[in-house]
N, C-alpha and C positions, 0 to 999 in steps of 0.2 A: 457391628454384629458380633456377638460372643459365640465362640465355638468351643468353649472349654471342655465340655463333656462329649464332643464329637457330634453334637446336634446343632445345626444352624438355627439361630433365632432371629425373628423379624424385629425390626425396630417398632416400638410401641410408644404411645403417648404417656402411658403410666408405667411405673416400675414398683416392684415389691422385692427389694434386695434380699430380705431374709427368706422369702418363699423361693426365689430363684436359686439362692444358695443351697437350700434343702433339695430342690429338684436336681440341681447339678450333681449333688452327692448321690442321689438315688440313681440317676441315669449313668453316672460313672460306674457305680458298683454293679449295675445290671450287665455291664460288659466284662466284669471280673468275677467269674464263678468261684475263684479261690480266695477272694477277699483282698482287702488292702488295709495297711496300718494307717493310723492317723497321719503320720508323716507322709506316707505315699499318697493319700487322698489330697493332702494339702499341696504337695508338689504337682500332682496332675492338674489340679484346679487353679494353680498359681495363687494360692492363698496361704495365710499363716496357720500353723496348727492351733494357736490360741483362738483364731477366728472361727475355726471349725469344731472345736471340742464340744461346745455346748450344743451345737446343731446335731452332732452325732449322738450326743447323750439323749437329746429329745427324741430322735428317730429310734433309738434303742428302746426308750421307755414307751413309745407309742406302738412298738411292735413291728416297725418297718425294717429295722436292722437288728442283727444279733452281733454281740462282741464275743469272739472266741477266746479260749484260754491263751492263745499266742498273741492277743491284742489286735487281731485283724477284725475288720468289720465286713459282714456279708449281708446280702438281702435275705429277708425271711419270705415266707409265702403270703405275707399280708396283702401285697398288691394283687397276687393271683386270686386270693379269696375275694377281694373287692371287685375284681373284674367279673367274677362269676356271679356277683349279686346284681350286676348291671342288667336290667330287664331284657333288652334285645339280645344281649350275649347269652344270658341265661336261658332264654326261650329257644334260641338256636341250638344250644347244647342239649337242653332237655329233649327237644324233638329229635335231634340227629343221632345222639349216642346209641339208643337201642337199635336203630336201623344200621348204624355203622358196625355194631357188634355182630348183628345178624349177617351183614355182608362179609365180615371177616370169617365167620363160621362157614358160610356157603362157599367161599372161594379158597379158603386156606391161605389167604394172603392178607397182609396188613393194609389198612387204609387210613387216610387222614383228611382233615378238613382244614382248609386255609382260607383266611380272610385278608382283604386289602386294608392296610392301616398305615397312614403316614409314609407313603411311598415304600412300604415294606410288605412282604408276605409273612403272615404270622400263622403258625400251626396251632389252631385253636383246640383241636382234639384229635385223638388217634384211637384206633381199635386194632387189637392184636388177635391173630387166629390161635386156635388151640394147638396147632402144629409146633414142633420144637424149633423150626427155623423160618425166619421171615426177614424182610428188610423194612425198616421203619424210620420215621423222623421223630425227634424228641418233641413232645408237647411243649409249646411255648417258644420253640425255635423260630427265628425270623431270618428272612433272606431279602436281598434287594429285589424289587419288583421289576425284573428284567425279562426279556423275551426268551431267555434260555430256561425259564421255569414254566412248566406246563400249567400250573395253577394260574400264573399271571396271564398267560395267553388266553385261557378259558374265561377268566373274569373279565378281561378286556374285550373279548370277542362278543360277549353278550350285553355289552353296554349299549344304551340307545345311541343312535347316530350322532345326536348333538352333544354327547358326553364322551365319545370315544377319543377325541383329540388329545385331552390331557393324559389318558391312559397310554396312548401311543407314545407320547413324549416320555413318560416314565419308562416304558419298555425299552426305549432307545437311549436312555439317559447317559449311558457309559460310552456312547458312540457319537460321531459327528456324521450322521447319516445324510446321504444325498436323497434326492427325490425318488430315485429308483429303489433305494433301500426301504423308504417309507411305503412306496406302493407295494413292494413285495411283502412286507409285513402286513399291510392292510389286506392284501389278497389272502394271505394265510389265515388271518382272523375271520375273514368272510367265509372261508372254507370250513373252519371250525364251527362257526355259527350254523352254517347250512347242514353240517353233519350232525350237530348236536352234542359233540364231545371232541376231545383231542386224545390221540393215542400214538405211542411210538417209543423207541428206545430212550431210556432216560438220558437227559443231557449231562447228568452228574455221576451216575452210578452204573458201572458196567454190569451186564447180565440182568438188568431190570427193564421192564416195559411199564411205562406210566399210562394208566387209563383214567382220564379225568373228565368228570361231568360237572356242569354248573348246578348250583343250588339256588332256587328262587324263593322270594316271598311275594306278597301282593304287589310290591313296588318295583321289583326287578331282581337282578342277580345279587346275592349276598355273600356267596362263598363258592369254593370249588372243592369237590371231593375226589380224591385220587386213590385208586388202587395201585399199590406198589407191587407189581407182579414180578416176583423173583423166580427166575428159571432155575430149577434144581431137579435132581433125580427123582425125588418123591412127590413132585407136584401132582395133584390129583384132579385139578380143574383146569381146562384149557383156557387160552386167552379169550376166545369167543364167548365161552360160557361166563367167564369172569366179567366181560364187558356187558353181557345181557343182565347179569345180576346187578352190576353197578348202575345200569340204566334204570332198572326197576326200583332200586333203593333210592336213587337220587330223586326220581319222580315222587316216590312216597314221602320223602322228607319235604320236598317243595310243596306238595299238596297240603301237608300238615301245617306248613307255615303260611298258608293262605293263597298259594299260587294257583292260577287257572291258566288254561291255554290262552285266553284272551288277554291276560294281564301282561304277558311278555310276548308280544307279537313281532 
């Protein structure tokens, strides 16, 4: 198994070395916001510069990479643009964004939408309030799908019973949990599901309360929407009111995506 770019790959019956080489380059540069030179890319991927030069040149010509004046290579927004053309992703964004912007206006707090992808949480979209101060997460940021992330707990809590097992395993992937730990997390997820949302002090940012609701389509939970409630002097909407607004908005998004009460029982 190759782990050159930090991504574990499964053994397959077929191989496409040139394609894998190009994907290795893209995945490596996705972790390097300041870019890398040809020599640095070659060193990280354990390949020769001559082997990679043409690959980098093609990726630049196709618009996936840009070559800076200092001869470093960085990702462009090409992948971001392609992701937004993907119909399910595009539909979720088209439906959610106006509602999320309204939620930011009503609460005076930022909010963001997370999806589960490849054992990661990905911030698909965010909305900022008109106020001069808020706490927010960068669009496109991704985090491990662990139980210290409110969005991960909410997405897991609303999985059907026959699908929850793999999500529990991902939530506890960094641990070697005993049966008691598994039961405790399972109970917590049951409580989130019964309540309809999760709320509490942020696991990562002091002074922030996370208020997180699931987003559904006709088939089940597709995302989690979180209000990042920053406590500060000029806050104008209390936590209860912010929660009520988030509940209403999340329901509106879900219904627009085809959700009904009977669809996720």
